[in-house]
ZAVOLO-238945 format. One record per residue (C-alpha): x, y, z; residue in three letters; residue number from 1. Coordinates in steps of 0.25 Angstrom, whole numbers, plus 5000, padded with zeros to 4 digits. Each point is the difference from the previous one (the first is absolute). Layout:
ZAVOLO-238945
    c1    c2    c3  residuo  num
     X     Y     Z      ALA  NUM
...
end
This chain:
ZAVOLO-238945
    c1    c2    c3  residuo  num
  5000  5002  5001      MET    1
  5005  5010  4995      PHE    2
  5005  5009  5014      ARG    3
  4998  5015  5002      LEU    4
  5012  4999  5011      MET    5
  5009  4989  4996      PRO    6
  5012  4993  5006      ASP    7
  5012  5006  4998      LEU    8
  5008  4993  5009      SER    9
  5016  5000  4996      ASP   10
  5002  4987  4991      ASP   11
  5009  4997  4989      LEU   12
  4992  5004  4990      LEU   13
  4996  5015  5005      LEU   14
  5017  5001  5001      ARG   15
  4998  4996  4985      LEU   16
  4992  5010  4997      TYR   17
  5008  5012  5009      HIS   18
  5013  4994  4991      LYS   19
  4991  5003  4987      GLY   20
  4996  5013  5003      ALA   21
  5014  5003  5001      HIS   22
  5004  4995  4988      VAL   23
  4994  5009  4990      ASN   24
  5008  4999  4986      TRP   25
  4993  5002  4985      THR   26
  5007  5001  4987      SER   27
  5005  5016  5001      ASP   28
  5009  4995  5011      ASP   29
  5007  4990  4988      ILE   30
  5011  5006  4991      ASP   31
  4994  4997  4987      TRP   32
  5014  5003  4995      SER   33
  5006  4990  5004      ALA   34
  5006  4990  4988      PRO   35
  4993  4987  4997      LEU   36
  5011  4993  4999      GLU   37
  4992  4990  4990      LEU   38
  5001  5000  4983      SER   39
  4985  5000  4992      ASP   40
  5002  4985  5001      ARG   41
  4999  5000  5015      GLU   42
  4991  5011  5002      SER   43
  4991  4992  4992      GLU   44
  5002  4989  5007      ALA   45
  4998  5008  5014      LEU   46
  4988  5005  4995      ALA   47
  4994  4985  4998      ARG   48
  5006  4993  5013      VAL   49
  4996  5013  5008      LEU   50
  4984  4998  4995      SER   51
  4996  4989  5010      PRO   52
  5006  5009  5012      VAL   53
  4994  5011  4994      TYR   54
  4987  4994  4999      LEU   55
  5001  4995  5013      GLY   56
  5003  5013  5006      GLU   57
  4986  5005  4994      GLN   58
  4992  4987  5005      SER   59
  5005  5004  5014      ALA   60
  4995  5013  5001      MET   61
  4987  4997  4993      LEU   62
  5000  4987  5011      GLY   63
  5001  5010  5014      ALA   64
  4990  5010  4995      SER   65
  4991  4986  5001      ASN   66
  5004  4995  5011      VAL   67
  5003  5011  5009      LEU   68
  4983  5001  5003      PRO   69
  5002  4987  5004      GLN   70
  5011  5001  5010      LEU   71
  4990  5013  5005      ALA   72
  4990  4992  5003      MET   73
  5006  4988  5005      ALA   74
  5005  5010  5011      GLY   75
  5015  4999  4997      GLU   76
  5003  5013  5001      SER   77
  5015  4999  5000      THR   78
  5000  4993  4988      GLY   79
  4991  5009  4993      GLN   80
  5009  5013  5004      LEU   81
  5012  4992  4995      TYR   82
  4992  4997  4986      LEU   83
  4998  5014  4997      SER   84
  5016  5002  4999      THR   85
  5001  4986  4992      PHE   86
  4990  5008  4990      LEU   87
  5011  5011  5000      LEU   88
  5011  4991  4996      ASP   89
  4994  4994  4990      GLU   90
  4995  5012  4993      ALA   91
  5014  5007  5001      ARG   92
  5006  4987  4994      HIS   93
  4989  5000  4989      PHE   94
  5004  5013  4996      GLU   95
  5014  5000  4998      ALA   96
  5001  4988  4993      LEU   97
  4990  5006  4990      THR   98
  5012  5011  5000      ARG   99
  5008  4989  4997      LEU  100
  4994  4995  4989      TYR  101
  5000  5014  4994      ARG  102
  5015  5001  5002      ARG  103
  5001  4984  4993      LEU  104
  4993  5005  4989      GLN  105
  4993  4987  5000      HIS  106
  4988  4994  5004      ASP  107
  4994  4990  5009      PRO  108
  4997  4986  4994      VAL  109
  4985  5000  4999      SER  110
  4990  4990  5008      ILE  111
  4995  4996  4985      ARG  112
  5015  4995  4998      LYS  113
  5002  4994  5016      LEU  114
  4986  4996  5004      PRO  115
  5007  4994  5011      ALA  116
  5001  5014  5006      MET  117
  4986  5001  4998      LEU  118
  4996  4986  5007      ARG  119
  5012  5004  5012      TYR  120
  4992  5014  5002      HIS  121
  4987  4994  5000      HIS  122
  5005  4989  5011      ARG  123
  5005  5012  5010      LEU  124
  4986  5004  4998      ARG  125
  4993  4988  5007      GLN  126
  4995  4997  5014      GLY  127
  5000  5007  5014      ASP  128
  5010  5010  5006      ARG  129
  5008  4987  5003      VAL  130
  5001  4995  4987      ASP  131
  5004  5015  4995      TRP  132
  5012  5001  5012      VAL  133
  5004  4986  4995      PHE  134
  5002  5003  4984      GLY  135
  5005  5013  5004      ILE  136
  5013  4995  5008      LEU  137
  5001  4989  4989      VAL  138
  5000  5012  4988      SER  139
  5011  5009  5010      ASP  140
  5008  4988  5002      LEU  141
  4999  4999  4983      PHE  142
  5004  5016  4999      ALA  143
  5010  4998  5010      LYS  144
  5009  4990  4993      GLN  145
  5000  5008  4986      PHE  146
  5001  5015  5010      TYR  147
  5011  4994  5005      GLN  148
  5007  4995  4987      LEU  149
  5001  5015  4995      PHE  150
  5004  5006  5014      SER  151
  5012  4990  5000      LYS  152
  5005  4999  4985      THR  153
  4996  5016  4997      ARG  154
  5000  5007  5011      GLN  155
  5006  5012  4994      ASP  156
  4991  4999  4989      ALA  157
  4985  5010  4999      LEU  158
  4992  4984  5003      PHE  159
  5009  4995  5010      GLY  160
  4998  5013  5009      ASP  161
  4985  4999  4997      MET  162
  5001  4986  5005      SER  163
  5007  5003  5012      GLN  164
  4990  5011  5005      ARG  165
  4989  4989  4997      ILE  166
  5004  4988  5008      LEU  167
  5002  5010  5012      VAL  168
  4983  4999  4998      ASP  169
  5001  4984  4997      GLU  170
  5005  5000  5012      SER  171
  4990  5004  5010      ARG  172
  4990  4993  4990      HIS  173
  5006  4986  5003      GLN  174
  5000  5003  5016      ALA  175
  4985  5005  4999      PHE  176
  4998  4987  4993      CYS  177
  5007  4992  5008      ASP  178
  4994  5006  5012      GLU  179
  4986  5002  4994      TYR  180
  4999  4984  4997      LEU  181
  5008  4994  5011      SER  182
  4987  5007  5010      ARG  183
  4991  4993  4991      ALA  184
  5005  4987  4998      MET  185
  4997  4994  5012      PRO  186
  4985  5004  4998      HIS  187
  4998  4994  4987      LEU  188
  4995  4986  4997      SER  189
  5007  4989  4992      PRO  190
  4993  5003  4986      GLU  191
  5003  5014  5002      ARG  192
  5014  4996  5003      ARG  193
  4999  4990  4988      LYS  194
  4994  5011  4990      ALA  195
  5013  5008  5003      LEU  196
  5009  4991  4998      ARG  197
  4992  4999  4985      ASP  198
  5001  5013  4998      MET  199
  5015  5001  5004      ARG  200
  5001  4988  4988      ASP  201
  4991  5008  4990      GLU  202
  5009  5014  5001      LEU  203
  5012  4991  4998      LEU  204
  4994  4994  4988      LYS  205
  4998  5012  4993      ILE  206
  5014  5005  5004      MET  207
  5005  4989  4993      GLN  208
  4991  5003  4987      ASP  209
  5004  5015  5001      MET  210
  5015  4994  5002      GLN  211
  4999  4992  4985      ASP  212
  4995  5011  4994      ALA  213
  5010  5010  5004      LEU  214
  5014  4993  5003      GLY  215
  5006  5004  4987      VAL  216
  5000  5013  5003      ASP  217
  5005  4996  5016      ALA  218
  5010  4993  4992      GLU  219
  5002  5014  4991      VAL  220
  5003  5006  5015      LEU  221
  5009  4992  5006      GLY  222
  4993  4991  5009      PHE  223
  4991  4988  5002      SER  224
  4985  4999  5001      GLY  225
  5001  4987  5005      ASP  226
  5010  5004  5011      ASP  227
  4992  5011  5005      MET  228
  4988  4991  5000      LEU  229
  5007  4990  5007      GLY  230
  5004  5010  5011      ARG  231
  4986  5007  5001      VAL  232
  4993  4984  5001      ALA  233
  5012  5000  5012      ASN  234
  4995  5012  5006      ASP  235
  4985  4996  5002      ILE  236
  5004  4986  5004      SER  237
  5007  5009  5012      VAL  238
  4987  5010  5003      HIS  239
  4992  4989  4998      ALA  240
  5006  4994  5014      ARG  241
  5003  5011  5006      ARG  242
  4984  5006  4999      ILE  243
  4997  4986  5005      GLY  244
  4993  4996  4986      LEU  245
  5010  4986  4998      ASP  246
  5008  4993  5013      GLY  247
  5014  4999  5001      PRO  248
  5002  4991  4988      ASP  249
  4992  5007  4991      GLY  250
  4988  4994  4998      ASP  251
  4987  5000  5010      PRO  252
  5003  4987  5005      GLY  253
  5010  4993  5004      SER  254
  5011  4993  4990      GLY  255
  4998  5011  4990      GLY  256
  5006  5003  4989      ASP  257
  5011  5014  5002      PRO  258
  4998  5003  4987      ALA  259
  4984  5000  5000      HIS  260
  4994  5012  4992      GLY  261
  5012  5000  4989      ARG  262
  4996  4999  4987      PRO  263
  5007  4991  4991      PRO  264
  5010  5004  4992      VAL  265
  5002  4994  4987      ASP  266
  5013  5007  4998      LEU  267
  5003  4990  4985      ALA  268
  4987  5006  4994      SER  269
  5003  5014  5003      ARG  270
  5014  5000  4995      ARG  271
  4996  4993  4986      ALA  272
  4990  5010  5000      ARG  273
  5011  5010  5002      ARG  274
  5008  4994  4989      ASP  275
  4991  5003  4989      GLY  276
  5000  5015  5006      GLU  277
  5013  5004  4999      ARG  278
  4999  5012  4992      ASP  279
  4996  5008  5014      GLY  280
  4984  5002  4995      VAL  281
  4989  4991  5007      GLN  282
  4991  4994  4992      GLN  283
  4984  5003  5002      VAL  284
  4990  4995  4992      ARG  285
  4990  5010  4993      GLU  286
  4988  4998  5010      ASP  287
  5004  4990  5011      PRO  288
  4986  4999  5005      CYS  289
  4994  4993  4988      ASP  290
  4996  4987  5001      GLY  291
  5004  5000  5015      CYS  292
  4990  4993  5010      THR  293
  5011  4995  5008      THR  294
  4999  5011  5013      CYS  295
  4988  5005  5008      ALA  296
  5001  5014  4995      LEU  297
  4998  4995  4985      ALA  298
  4986  5007  4999      ALA  299
  5006  5013  5005      ILE  300
  5014  4999  4990      CYS  301
  4989  4996  4986      GLN  302
  4992  5013  5006      SER  303
  4998  5009  4990      ARG  304
  5002  5012  5010      ILE  305
  5013  4994  5006      VAL  306
  5006  4998  4985      ARG  307
  4994  5016  4997      SER  308
  5009  5005  5013      ALA  309
  5012  4992  4998      THR  310
  5002  5000  4987      ALA  311
  5015  5008  4996      ARG  312
end
Protein backbone atom coordinates (compact mmCIF):
# COMPACT_ATOMS: atom_id res chain seq x y z
CA MET A 1 0.00 0.00 0.00
CA PHE A 2 1.22 3.51 -0.81
CA ARG A 3 2.45 5.34 2.28
CA LEU A 4 2.16 9.09 2.77
CA MET A 5 4.84 8.99 5.48
CA PRO A 6 7.17 6.13 4.49
CA ASP A 7 9.87 4.50 6.57
CA LEU A 8 13.22 5.86 5.38
CA SER A 9 15.39 4.04 7.89
CA ASP A 10 19.05 4.01 6.95
CA ASP A 11 19.95 0.97 4.86
CA LEU A 12 22.20 0.09 1.93
CA LEU A 13 19.60 1.19 -0.64
CA LEU A 14 19.34 4.63 0.96
CA ARG A 15 23.13 4.95 0.99
CA LEU A 16 23.25 3.95 -2.68
CA TYR A 17 20.66 6.65 -3.35
CA HIS A 18 22.91 9.22 -1.66
CA LYS A 19 25.90 8.08 -3.72
CA GLY A 20 23.90 8.23 -6.93
CA ALA A 21 22.59 11.69 -6.10
CA HIS A 22 26.13 12.99 -5.57
CA VAL A 23 27.53 11.53 -8.81
CA ASN A 24 26.08 13.79 -11.46
CA TRP A 25 27.71 13.92 -14.86
CA THR A 26 26.29 14.46 -18.32
CA SER A 27 27.62 14.31 -21.85
CA ASP A 28 28.71 17.96 -21.43
CA ASP A 29 31.42 16.73 -19.03
CA ILE A 30 32.97 14.49 -21.68
CA ASP A 31 35.85 15.77 -23.80
CA TRP A 32 34.39 15.17 -27.24
CA SER A 33 37.61 16.39 -28.86
CA ALA A 34 39.43 13.34 -27.48
CA PRO A 35 40.66 10.98 -30.21
CA LEU A 36 38.60 7.95 -31.15
CA GLU A 37 41.77 5.94 -31.91
CA LEU A 38 39.69 3.88 -34.34
CA SER A 39 39.90 3.27 -38.06
CA ASP A 40 36.69 3.66 -40.05
CA ARG A 41 36.19 -0.12 -40.02
CA GLU A 42 36.79 -0.19 -36.25
CA SER A 43 34.31 2.67 -35.80
CA GLU A 44 31.73 0.67 -37.73
CA ALA A 45 32.52 -2.42 -35.65
CA LEU A 46 32.13 -0.48 -32.38
CA ALA A 47 28.80 0.93 -33.58
CA ARG A 48 27.63 -2.61 -34.25
CA VAL A 49 28.81 -4.37 -31.07
CA LEU A 50 27.61 -1.44 -28.99
CA SER A 51 24.06 -1.82 -30.36
CA PRO A 52 22.75 -4.37 -27.78
CA VAL A 53 24.24 -2.34 -24.93
CA TYR A 54 22.75 0.86 -26.36
CA LEU A 55 19.30 -0.72 -26.55
CA GLY A 56 19.87 -2.15 -23.05
CA GLU A 57 20.36 1.35 -21.63
CA GLN A 58 17.04 2.41 -23.17
CA SER A 59 15.28 -0.75 -21.97
CA ALA A 60 16.53 -0.19 -18.43
CA MET A 61 15.32 3.41 -18.43
CA LEU A 62 11.85 2.41 -19.66
CA GLY A 63 11.64 -0.56 -17.31
CA ALA A 64 12.61 1.48 -14.25
CA SER A 65 9.82 3.97 -14.96
CA ASN A 66 7.38 1.04 -14.90
CA VAL A 67 8.80 -0.62 -11.77
CA LEU A 68 9.14 2.52 -9.64
CA PRO A 69 5.36 2.71 -8.89
CA GLN A 70 5.45 -0.99 -7.95
CA LEU A 71 8.09 -0.26 -5.31
CA ALA A 72 5.99 2.62 -3.99
CA MET A 73 2.86 0.46 -3.72
CA ALA A 74 4.86 -2.27 -1.97
CA GLY A 75 6.12 0.21 0.62
CA GLU A 76 9.73 -0.30 -0.48
CA SER A 77 10.59 3.34 0.01
CA THR A 78 14.39 3.28 0.01
CA GLY A 79 14.34 1.14 -3.14
CA GLN A 80 12.00 3.69 -4.66
CA LEU A 81 14.45 6.51 -3.88
CA TYR A 82 17.39 4.57 -5.27
CA LEU A 83 15.54 3.82 -8.50
CA SER A 84 15.11 7.55 -9.12
CA THR A 85 18.90 7.87 -9.40
CA PHE A 86 19.02 4.70 -11.51
CA LEU A 87 16.70 6.39 -14.00
CA LEU A 88 19.06 9.36 -14.22
CA ASP A 89 22.03 7.03 -14.72
CA GLU A 90 20.37 5.26 -17.63
CA ALA A 91 19.22 8.55 -19.16
CA ARG A 92 22.73 9.99 -19.20
CA HIS A 93 24.19 6.74 -20.60
CA PHE A 94 21.59 6.78 -23.36
CA GLU A 95 22.20 10.44 -24.20
CA ALA A 96 26.00 10.13 -24.11
CA LEU A 97 25.99 7.01 -26.30
CA THR A 98 23.69 8.75 -28.78
CA ARG A 99 26.28 11.53 -29.11
CA LEU A 100 29.00 8.90 -29.49
CA TYR A 101 27.14 7.39 -32.45
CA ARG A 102 27.20 10.80 -34.13
CA ARG A 103 30.96 10.97 -33.58
CA LEU A 104 31.44 7.45 -34.96
CA GLN A 105 29.37 8.40 -38.03
CA HIS A 106 27.80 4.95 -38.05
CA ASP A 107 24.34 3.85 -36.93
CA PRO A 108 23.49 1.00 -34.56
CA VAL A 109 22.45 -2.31 -36.06
CA SER A 110 18.71 -2.17 -36.69
CA ILE A 111 16.38 -4.51 -34.84
CA ARG A 112 15.26 -5.82 -38.22
CA LYS A 113 18.79 -7.08 -38.91
CA LEU A 114 19.37 -8.29 -35.34
CA PRO A 115 15.95 -9.38 -34.00
CA ALA A 116 17.60 -10.98 -30.96
CA MET A 117 17.83 -7.46 -29.52
CA LEU A 118 14.02 -7.19 -29.62
CA ARG A 119 13.69 -10.56 -27.91
CA TYR A 120 16.10 -9.40 -25.19
CA HIS A 121 14.23 -6.12 -24.67
CA HIS A 122 10.90 -7.94 -24.52
CA ARG A 123 12.18 -10.52 -22.00
CA LEU A 124 13.41 -7.82 -19.61
CA ARG A 125 9.94 -6.28 -19.49
CA GLN A 126 8.11 -9.44 -18.42
CA GLY A 127 7.11 -10.30 -14.87
CA ASP A 128 7.03 -8.29 -11.64
CA ARG A 129 9.57 -6.08 -9.92
CA VAL A 130 11.70 -9.04 -8.75
CA ASP A 131 11.92 -10.38 -12.30
CA TRP A 132 12.89 -6.93 -13.53
CA VAL A 133 15.64 -6.44 -10.95
CA PHE A 134 17.06 -9.88 -11.74
CA GLY A 135 16.99 -9.09 -15.47
CA ILE A 136 18.77 -5.81 -14.80
CA LEU A 137 21.44 -7.67 -12.83
CA VAL A 138 22.08 -10.00 -15.80
CA SER A 139 22.02 -7.09 -18.26
CA ASP A 140 24.34 -4.93 -16.15
CA LEU A 141 26.87 -7.74 -15.76
CA PHE A 142 26.94 -8.00 -19.54
CA ALA A 143 27.39 -4.23 -19.84
CA LYS A 144 30.13 -4.27 -17.17
CA GLN A 145 32.22 -6.78 -19.12
CA PHE A 146 31.73 -4.78 -22.31
CA TYR A 147 32.70 -1.41 -20.83
CA GLN A 148 35.66 -2.90 -18.95
CA LEU A 149 37.19 -4.05 -22.22
CA PHE A 150 37.42 -0.48 -23.49
CA SER A 151 38.22 1.19 -20.16
CA LYS A 152 41.33 -1.02 -19.95
CA THR A 153 42.49 -1.26 -23.56
CA ARG A 154 41.58 2.24 -24.80
CA GLN A 155 41.51 4.29 -21.63
CA ASP A 156 42.91 7.43 -23.29
CA ALA A 157 40.46 7.31 -26.19
CA LEU A 158 36.99 8.86 -26.17
CA PHE A 159 35.02 5.67 -25.59
CA GLY A 160 37.52 4.48 -22.98
CA ASP A 161 36.88 7.62 -20.92
CA MET A 162 33.12 7.21 -21.32
CA SER A 163 33.35 3.58 -20.27
CA GLN A 164 35.16 4.47 -17.06
CA ARG A 165 32.41 6.93 -16.13
CA ILE A 166 29.62 4.46 -16.91
CA LEU A 167 31.31 1.68 -14.92
CA VAL A 168 31.04 3.75 -11.73
CA ASP A 169 27.27 3.88 -12.23
CA GLU A 170 27.10 0.18 -13.11
CA SER A 171 28.82 -0.77 -9.84
CA ARG A 172 25.99 0.93 -7.89
CA HIS A 173 23.39 -0.85 -10.02
CA GLN A 174 24.93 -4.24 -9.24
CA ALA A 175 25.08 -3.44 -5.52
CA PHE A 176 21.39 -2.50 -5.60
CA CYS A 177 20.41 -5.68 -7.43
CA ASP A 178 22.39 -7.87 -5.04
CA GLU A 179 20.87 -6.25 -1.96
CA TYR A 180 17.31 -6.16 -3.28
CA LEU A 181 17.34 -9.75 -4.52
CA SER A 182 19.03 -11.05 -1.37
CA ARG A 183 16.12 -9.60 0.62
CA ALA A 184 13.52 -11.00 -1.75
CA MET A 185 14.91 -14.49 -2.29
CA PRO A 186 13.88 -16.05 1.09
CA HIS A 187 10.25 -15.12 0.36
CA LEU A 188 10.11 -16.68 -3.11
CA SER A 189 8.55 -20.07 -3.75
CA PRO A 190 10.58 -22.83 -5.43
CA GLU A 191 8.55 -22.21 -8.59
CA ARG A 192 9.48 -18.52 -8.61
CA ARG A 193 13.15 -19.35 -8.10
CA LYS A 194 13.02 -21.80 -10.98
CA ALA A 195 11.42 -19.10 -13.14
CA LEU A 196 14.36 -16.80 -12.38
CA ARG A 197 16.85 -19.51 -13.34
CA ASP A 198 14.92 -20.09 -16.56
CA MET A 199 15.03 -16.36 -17.23
CA ARG A 200 18.81 -16.35 -16.69
CA ASP A 201 19.27 -19.19 -19.17
CA GLU A 202 16.99 -17.54 -21.72
CA LEU A 203 18.84 -14.22 -21.52
CA LEU A 204 22.19 -15.98 -21.86
CA LYS A 205 20.92 -17.81 -24.93
CA ILE A 206 19.82 -14.54 -26.50
CA MET A 207 23.24 -13.02 -25.68
CA GLN A 208 24.81 -15.97 -27.47
CA ASP A 209 22.62 -15.33 -30.52
CA MET A 210 23.73 -11.68 -30.56
CA GLN A 211 27.35 -12.76 -30.22
CA ASP A 212 26.91 -15.11 -33.19
CA ALA A 213 25.83 -12.13 -35.29
CA LEU A 214 28.48 -9.69 -34.03
CA GLY A 215 31.49 -11.94 -33.47
CA VAL A 216 33.39 -10.73 -36.53
CA ASP A 217 33.02 -7.11 -35.40
CA ALA A 218 34.37 -8.03 -31.96
CA GLU A 219 37.42 -9.57 -33.62
CA VAL A 220 37.95 -6.37 -35.62
CA LEU A 221 38.16 -4.53 -32.28
CA GLY A 222 40.63 -7.05 -30.92
CA PHE A 223 38.59 -9.08 -28.47
CA SER A 224 36.76 -12.38 -28.43
CA GLY A 225 33.02 -12.15 -27.95
CA ASP A 226 33.03 -15.81 -26.90
CA ASP A 227 35.50 -15.10 -24.11
CA MET A 228 33.50 -12.09 -22.96
CA LEU A 229 30.30 -14.14 -22.89
CA GLY A 230 32.08 -16.74 -20.79
CA ARG A 231 33.09 -14.08 -18.27
CA VAL A 232 29.51 -12.81 -18.18
CA ALA A 233 28.22 -16.32 -17.45
CA ASN A 234 30.78 -16.70 -14.65
CA ASP A 235 29.76 -13.33 -13.17
CA ILE A 236 26.10 -14.35 -13.24
CA SER A 237 26.92 -17.63 -11.48
CA VAL A 238 28.79 -15.75 -8.73
CA HIS A 239 25.92 -13.32 -8.18
CA ALA A 240 23.31 -16.11 -8.32
CA ARG A 241 25.06 -17.75 -5.36
CA ARG A 242 25.51 -14.41 -3.59
CA ILE A 243 21.80 -13.58 -3.66
CA GLY A 244 20.78 -17.13 -2.69
CA LEU A 245 19.30 -18.20 -6.01
CA ASP A 246 21.82 -21.04 -6.37
CA GLY A 247 23.61 -23.11 -3.76
CA PRO A 248 27.38 -22.93 -3.20
CA ASP A 249 27.92 -25.62 -5.84
CA GLY A 250 26.17 -23.58 -8.51
CA ASP A 251 22.88 -25.47 -8.48
CA PRO A 252 19.63 -25.12 -6.50
CA GLY A 253 20.17 -28.55 -4.98
CA SER A 254 23.14 -30.66 -3.93
CA GLY A 255 25.53 -32.06 -6.47
CA GLY A 256 24.95 -29.25 -8.93
CA ASP A 257 27.04 -28.23 -11.87
CA PRO A 258 29.16 -25.10 -11.15
CA ALA A 259 28.68 -24.01 -14.76
CA HIS A 260 24.87 -24.14 -14.46
CA GLY A 261 23.38 -21.30 -16.45
CA ARG A 262 26.29 -20.95 -18.86
CA PRO A 263 25.16 -21.43 -22.44
CA PRO A 264 26.90 -24.08 -24.54
CA VAL A 265 29.42 -22.46 -26.84
CA ASP A 266 29.99 -24.13 -30.19
CA LEU A 267 33.35 -22.54 -31.00
CA ALA A 268 34.02 -24.74 -34.02
CA SER A 269 30.87 -23.72 -35.88
CA ARG A 270 31.40 -20.06 -35.03
CA ARG A 271 34.97 -20.08 -36.32
CA ALA A 272 33.85 -21.87 -39.49
CA ARG A 273 31.21 -19.20 -40.02
CA ARG A 274 33.76 -16.44 -39.56
CA ASP A 275 36.26 -18.08 -41.93
CA GLY A 276 33.83 -17.20 -44.70
CA GLU A 277 33.74 -13.54 -43.63
CA ARG A 278 37.41 -12.59 -43.68
CA ASP A 279 36.68 -9.37 -45.50
CA GLY A 280 35.57 -8.09 -42.08
CA VAL A 281 31.98 -7.44 -43.08
CA GLN A 282 29.26 -9.40 -41.27
CA GLN A 283 27.00 -10.99 -43.88
CA VAL A 284 23.35 -10.51 -42.98
CA ARG A 285 20.37 -11.66 -44.98
CA GLU A 286 18.33 -8.88 -46.52
CA ASP A 287 15.40 -9.81 -44.27
CA PRO A 288 16.31 -12.23 -41.43
CA CYS A 289 12.69 -12.44 -40.34
CA ASP A 290 11.37 -13.90 -43.62
CA GLY A 291 9.84 -17.28 -42.90
CA CYS A 292 10.85 -17.18 -39.22
CA THR A 293 8.53 -19.10 -36.90
CA THR A 294 11.09 -20.22 -34.34
CA CYS A 295 10.78 -17.51 -31.72
CA ALA A 296 7.91 -16.42 -29.49
CA LEU A 297 8.11 -12.96 -31.01
CA ALA A 298 7.89 -14.11 -34.61
CA ALA A 299 4.43 -12.60 -35.06
CA ILE A 300 5.67 -9.26 -33.71
CA CYS A 301 8.80 -9.30 -35.87
CA GLN A 302 6.69 -10.06 -38.93
CA SER A 303 4.23 -7.27 -38.24
CA ARG A 304 4.05 -4.39 -40.69
CA ILE A 305 4.40 -1.87 -37.84
CA VAL A 306 7.70 -3.28 -36.58
CA ARG A 307 9.04 -3.68 -40.10
CA SER A 308 8.35 -0.06 -40.98
CA ALA A 309 9.68 1.21 -37.66
CA THR A 310 12.94 -0.75 -37.79
CA ALA A 311 13.74 -0.47 -41.49
CA ARG A 312 16.87 1.50 -42.33
